[in-house]
C-alpha positions, -999 to +999 in steps of 0.1 A: +471-314-374+502-299-388+502-271-413+527-265-440+532-227-443+537-212-477+538-175-468+540-151-439+533-115-428+546-097-398+519-111-375+503-139-396+513-171-412+495-186-443+496-222-453+477-253-463+465-282-443+485-314-447+474-333-477+455-304-493+469-281-520+450-249-516+415-254-501+413-241-474+440-216-471+449-215-434+457-182-417+473-184-382+486-158-358+523-161-349+513-154-313+479-155-296+459-124-307+423-115-311+406-118-345+395-081-342+431-069-336+442-080-371+408-078-388+421-052-414+450-075-424+426-105-426+403-086-449+433-077-471+443-114-472+407-124-481+407-098-509+439-112-522+434-149-519+396-158-516+388-157-553+418-180-560+414-206-533+377-203-525+380-206-487+401-193-458+403-209-424+412-185-396+427-207-369+443-201-335+429-166-330+412-155-298+375-151-307+355-137-278+322-154-287+294-149-312+293-111-310+330-109-319+324-132-348+295-110-359+316-079-358+343-097-378+319-107-405+303-072-406+338-057-410+340-070-446+317-042-457+284-057-464+253-060-441+247-095-429+218-112-446+187-127-430+177-162-441+150-156-467+133-186-484+152-210-462+150-247-469+161-261-435+153-253-398+176-227-382+174-204-353+185-167-353+212-163-325+216-125-330+212-101-359+226-118-390+239-149-371+221-182-373+226-217-361+238-241-387+211-265-400+193-281-371+192-317-384+197-346-359+233-353-351+233-387-368+224-372-402+249-360-428+242-330-450+257-335-485+278-308-502+259-278-515+263-241-521+241-220-499+207-212-514+217-225-548+182-240-550+169-204-558+179-174-579+191-152-550+221-162-529+249-149-507+283-145-522+301-148-488+294-172-460+312-176-426+311-204-401+323-200-365+330-230-343+320-220-308+320-256-296+336-285-314+319-318-313+333-346-292+336-366-324+327-359-360+308-328-369+332-315-396+321-291-422+336-306-454+341-282-483+348-287-521+358-266-551+327-259-572+349-252-603+365-286-601+332-302-596+318-285-627+348-298-647+346-333-633+309-339-641+305-357-674+299-331-702+268-348-714+252-345-680+264-309-676+249-300-710+216-317-703+212-298-670+223-265-685+199-268-715+169-279-695+174-261-663+158-271-630+124-267-614+122-269-576+089-278-561+083-273-524+053-281-501+056-265-467+044-276-433+018-304-429+042-318-402+066-329-430+088-299-436+095-263-424+062-243-422+058-215-446+056-190-418+091-198-408+105-200-443+091-165-452+094-150-417+057-139-417+022-153-412+008-129-437-002-146-470+000-113-489+036-108-479+044-143-491+027-136-524+046-104-529+079-120-521+072-148-547+062-122-574+094-103-568+115-135-571+098-152-600+084-180-577+050-195-586+030-199-553-002-218-548-024-220-517-037-256-514-071-266-501-057-275-467-043-240-463-007-250-469+016-236-495+032-250-527+059-232-546+077-238-579+107-220-592+128-224-624+165-221-615+200-226-628+221-258-628+253-240-635+263-204-628+292-181-638+310-163-610+306-125-615+343-118-606+363-147-618+339-157-646+345-193-638+316-217-644+306-236-613+282-264-605+255-245-586+223-263-577+208-286-551+192-311-574+210-340-556+195-328-523+160-319-533+153-349-555+134-378-540+163-401-547+182-383-519+159-401-494+167-435-479+146-461-499+124-470-469+116-433-461+110-426-498+085-455-499+068-444-467+064-408-478+049-418-511+024-440-492+013-409-472+013-382-499+012-379-537+044-371-554+032-335-561+028-330-523+062-342-513+079-317-490+105-311-517+114-324-551+131-312-583+125-318-620+140-306-652+128-271-661+101-285-683+086-306-654+100-339-666+116-362-640+153-363-635+169-397-638+181-412-605+212-426-621+224-391-633+220-378-598+240-407-584+268-399-608+267-363-596+268-374-560+298-395-567+317-365-582+308-344-551+321-371-528+354-374-548+361-337-543+353-334-506+379-319-483+373-328-446+391-315-416+381-314-379+369-282-363+389-266-335+371-244-311+375-207-322+379-216-359+363-192-384+358-205-420+352-180-447+339-192-481+331-177-514+297-193-517+298-197-555+333-211-556+331-235-527+304-259-515+300-271-479+285-300-460+281-314-425+293-347-411+274-366-383+286-360-348+284-370-312+284-347-282+276-310-280+284-290-312+278-253-318+286-239-352+270-206-362+267-190-396+267-155-412+261-145-448+265-114-468+267-098-502+235-109-519+236-118-556+208-124-581+210-148-611 
């Protein structure tokens, strides 16, 4: 894939991938060099460009494994975050570094902003491609500001005015167990976390956990002050399931016991058709490019959404997050 370069420094070249205007901004070394050797320059470039373009792709650098990636991410000045209140299965690789979502390779993960289903999220997220898949496996991205502007105003206004309520039921062989989501097997710790984060929690008769949380549909970036589409209604809603799986699940459990679902903030159902319109807008704004081994992708998590394409063959992409933010 060729890159059209738009700027340069002594050791680095900046440009855009063919066919894309600004997202991601690609940073390459003029000659092979380690990521750490120019980390200070890369941090300066991120400070200058990230809030404008939303994402930087560091390509062609020598990255000596996960530990080097971890040191690079830590170098941006914020401790790496642990996955709290996670919604998907992941494995911790080392401190602050996790596998990307461990869904089967044939499944796609739609565009979303990390942890936008809650009221606490990371501002920064990095992906490191240690092993690129034989085919597929891209991490598509999209500009959340453009998505916000492209969604029909009447839909935006409805979601803003009514808010969203996410309902989750953990475990029971259908979803991630609560012990993994909250990183504890102590109910008191779970209850304390929920109180601190305005999450309603309920222990059901079978010993499993149900939570409800009122959250935003739209957020305003604390630095740029841009409004962004910032939720996971299209992912949590039952309409995200294939019709056959949806029917099967509802044969097994009542709607209130589904592993996850989302409603308007007043508890009323969200119309399937509206979410289909939102999914279409997300698809229209998707930017997809293949991973190359050693790539590091840095995103402003509020400005840029990410996804995952199905893949074949081994694939190893790990994730780091930092700079926690509260709504």
